[in-house]
C-alpha positions in Angstrom: 17.8 -15.4 13.7 21.0 -14.8 11.7 21.8 -13.3 8.1 21.8 -16.7 6.7 18.3 -17.5 7.8 16.8 -14.4 6.1 15.6 -14.8 2.6 15.4 -11.5 0.7 12.4 -11.4 -2.1 10.8 -8.7 -4.2 8.0 -8.9 -6.5 8.7 -7.7 -10.1 6.4 -5.5 -12.3 5.1 -8.6 -14.2 4.1 -10.3 -11.0 7.0 -12.7 -10.7 8.5 -13.1 -7.3 12.4 -13.3 -7.1 14.8 -14.2 -4.5 17.6 -11.5 -4.2 21.0 -13.5 -3.8 23.9 -12.2 -1.6 26.0 -11.2 -4.7 22.8 -9.0 -6.0 21.5 -11.2 -8.6 18.0 -12.8 -8.5 16.6 -16.0 -9.3 12.8 -16.8 -9.6 11.3 -18.0 -6.3 10.5 -21.9 -6.6 6.6 -22.4 -6.3 5.8 -25.2 -4.0 2.1 -24.7 -4.0 -0.1 -27.7 -5.0 -2.5 -25.6 -7.1 -4.8 -28.6 -8.0 -5.3 -29.6 -4.5 -6.2 -25.8 -3.5 -8.4 -25.6 -6.4 -10.3 -28.9 -5.5 -10.8 -27.5 -1.9 -14.4 -26.6 -0.6 -15.0 -23.6 1.4 -15.6 -25.9 4.6 -12.2 -27.5 4.0 -10.7 -23.9 3.5 -12.1 -22.6 6.8 -11.0 -25.8 8.7 -7.4 -25.4 7.4 -7.2 -22.0 8.4 -8.8 -22.4 11.8 -6.2 -25.5 12.7 -3.2 -23.1 11.7 -1.5 -22.8 15.1 0.8 -19.9 13.6 -2.4 -18.0 12.5 -5.2 -18.1 14.9 -8.4 -16.3 14.1 -8.9 -12.9 15.5 -10.9 -12.2 18.4 -13.9 -9.9 18.1 -11.9 -7.2 20.1 -9.0 -7.4 17.6 -11.5 -7.2 14.5 -13.2 -4.2 16.3 -9.8 -2.3 16.5 -8.8 -3.1 12.7 -9.1 -0.7 10.0 -9.2 -1.7 6.4 -6.1 -0.8 4.2 -7.4 1.8 1.6 -7.6 0.7 -1.9 -6.3 3.5 -4.2 -8.0 1.9 -7.5 -11.3 1.5 -5.9 -11.1 5.1 -4.6 -10.1 6.5 -7.8 -12.5 4.7 -9.9 -15.4 5.7 -7.3 -14.4 9.3 -7.9 -14.4 8.6 -11.7 -10.9 9.7 -12.3 -8.2 8.3 -14.4 -4.9 7.5 -12.8 -3.4 10.9 -14.2 -6.2 12.9 -13.0 -6.1 11.4 -9.6 -2.5 11.9 -9.2 -2.5 15.4 -10.2 -5.4 16.4 -8.2 -4.0 14.8 -5.1 -0.4 15.4 -5.6 0.7 11.8 -5.8 3.4 11.1 -8.2 1.8 9.0 -11.2 4.2 6.2 -10.9 3.5 6.0 -7.1 -0.1 5.5 -7.9 0.4 3.1 -10.6 2.6 0.9 -8.3 0.1 1.1 -5.5 -2.8 0.1 -7.9 -0.6 -2.8 -9.5 0.5 -3.8 -6.0 4.1 -3.5 -6.9 4.5 -1.3 -4.1 2.4 -0.5 -1.0 1.6 2.8 0.7 3.1 3.5 3.8 1.0 4.8 7.0 1.1 8.4 6.2 -0.1 7.6 2.5 -2.8 5.2 4.0 -4.0 8.1 5.9 -3.8 10.7 2.9 -5.8 7.9 1.1 -8.6 7.6 3.9 -9.3 11.2 3.8 -9.4 11.2 0.1 -12.0 8.3 0.4 -14.0 10.2 3.0 -13.8 13.8 1.8 -11.9 14.1 -1.3 -12.8 17.9 -1.5 -11.1 18.7 1.8 -7.9 17.6 0.5 -8.3 19.4 -2.8 -9.0 22.5 -0.8 -6.0 21.7 1.6 -3.6 21.3 -1.3 -4.8 24.5 -3.1 -3.8 26.6 -0.2 -0.4 25.4 -0.3 0.1 27.2 -3.5 -0.4 30.7 -2.0 2.7 32.6 -2.6 4.8 33.1 0.4 6.0 36.7 1.1 9.8 37.0 1.1 11.0 37.9 4.7 13.5 40.9 4.6 16.3 41.1 6.6 15.1 44.1 8.4 11.7 42.2 9.5 13.5 39.4 11.2 13.7 40.1 14.9 17.3 39.5 16.2 17.7 37.3 19.4 
């Protein structure tokens, strides 16, 4: 695969998907989806089409057993009864980051997934762990340092 084969795209805040051109400009991606055909499909047709796709075979039961769901920050936040501002402050997540995750403008990385999973299972553990990070550190005097 060469650089000329790569199409760089990104999703804007309004949901528009644009192609990033080599000169740095962008243009909207062409939508070649036949929406009328898709909307007219039955569930059986959808399943049959999915199963017939050689590029995307169905997962085996073993593969499914190893999978974990990607945490949904909005669902977690709403289950806890918190506003975006409260959730961001309580769990030390930048508000802009939380907003981007919830609006699917950006996606959490693996370490953020881990944090979200722990928040989902035991939010108080996260609150308690973060509270301990605010303990003042004792300054280290030059005399107390051991020399090599």
